[in-house]
C-alpha positions, 0 to 999 in steps of 0.5 A: 500500500505504501507504494501508492504514495507519490514521492512529493508526499512520502518525504514530507510525511517522513520529515513531519513524523520524524520532526514531531518525534524529535520535538516530543523527546526533547520536550521531556525531561532527560530521565524520561526521554526514553518513554516514547521510544516505542514510537521509533518502531512506528517511525522505522516501519513508516520510513522503511515502507515508504523509502526502502530498507536502506533509508530505514536503516539510516533512520535507525542509526540516526535515532540511536545517535539522537538518543545517545546524545539526548539521554543519560548514559545509564538510560541509553545503555539499559537492557530494555533500551538496547533490546529495543534498539536492536529490534529496529534493525530487523524491523527496518529490514523486514518492512523494506523487504516487503516494500521491495517485494510489493514493488516487484510484484507491481512491476511484474503485474504492470509488465503483464498488463502491458503485454496483454494490452499490446497483444490485444492491440496487435490482434486487433490490427492483425484482424483489421489488416486481414479484413481490409486485404480480404475486401480489396477490389483488386491486386494493388488495393490488396497489396497496399492494405497488406503493406500498410497494415504490416508497417503499422503493426510493427511500428515502422514507416517504410516497407516494400511488397512485391507479387510475382506471376506464378507461371513466369516467376516475374514480378507483377507489381512492386509497391513501396511505402516511403517514410514520408507516407508516399506510395510508389508503384512499379508495374511489371518491374522485371525478374527478382534481382539475384542475390536478394532476400526476395529471390531467396524467399521465392526459392523457399528460404525461411523468413529473414530477420536483419538486426543490423545491416552493418553487421551483414557480410557483403558476401551474404548480401551484395546490396548491403551498402545500398540499404545502409545508404538509404538509411535503414539498419534493421528489417524483416523479410517474409514470403507472401504465401498462397496455397502453400507456395510463395507468391510474393515478398513483404519487407519492412525496414527501420533506421534503428539497429535492433528495432525488430526481433523474433516477435516482429518477424513472427507477426509479419510472417503470420500476416503475410501468410494469412493474407496470401490467399486474399492477395492471390485471389485479388490477383486472379480477380484483376487478371479476370477483370483484364480478360473481361475487358479485353474480351469486351474490346475484342467483341467490339473490334469484331463487330466493327470488322464484320460491319466493315467486311460487309460494307467493303465487300459490297463495294469491292464486288462491282470493282472486281466484276467490272475489272474482269469485264474490262479485261475481256474487251479486245481493245484493252487486252491488246494494250499491255499498259491497260492490262497491267493497270487492270491487273493492279486493280484486281490485285488491290481489290483482292488484297483488300478482301484478304485484309477484311477477312483477316479482320474477322479472325481477330483473337487478340488486340495487339497495337503498333505505333503509328505516324499519328502519335503514341497516343493514337496507335494502330492495330497490328493485324498480323499479331492480332489474328489467328494464323491465316489459311492459304488464300487462293491467288486472285484470278489473273485477267485472261490474256486474250489473243488478237483474234478474239 
């Protein structure tokens, strides 16, 4: 109970009680100054309980010196006085020990309570992060929720999350949260750099705890100096797990050496593992969304192609028909230049007919640059259509003899 007294009250109380005792003793005649000696028990217990064994023992010695000065020698060295004085020492020690034990118990209780509160806070943050990741509308939103949730959970400000394409092993997206709170996103950043923790984690390596990059050998991590140059010393690196396989990595950094420990590594690993399926589901939803969008664009392109084919074929039919009729005229057949020109008309019309037919075989939309500018590309017909089937050559204009 004494430990509940604040320091600004403990010392004045001890001082007031001690002063009162001294005044009481000095007010009595010298031969009766031993009468209130029983009060020293209360004073010693109070001092040891409020300030501990050392201060209690010091007060006992001060009281003995005080009584030795203000009492006659015969009274001070009496059996009762000596017995009472000796009893003050174990009293001060016992009360001080009880005080220390109480302080220790309270400190342990405060530690346990703090750990309980921390665990509750972390569990709440973990559940909130998982809920946000699970409700994300696409891959980038899920990855951002995972990154921000992990950084908040570990008490840091900087981190990187990356997701790979399980089929190709190349990064799909890289997301970096800066210490200023900005978000940098790189799409299709390429394959993992060799010799990085990311490459090792994707290969099945266990999570990595870096207490201080300054103590990491260059032979074990070639990018150490670059990380230190960026101002980071400690980090945790964990894989994002989905269906039992790594599909990405999650890294959280901190400028203070030793900031992260095994507990933080376990928390980050648990969050990344539990959120992995949600991230993968968001990735598949994003892929499905892109495919549906591509399908819609493709359906629109096919509608345009069918319409154009119908209209252009109607326009080409009389061109080819009249070209063939003109080729049958003896006067034109006898003119080599006219024959060449008529054949060019037939070839051009046939080429246009083939392009129209290829338009109706579009299976994907591949673009190519055009002279109109980068924001106005053209359709690459060869890469966008299925392999063409052999097309019969356009009929040549019959070479008529002059006798016809």
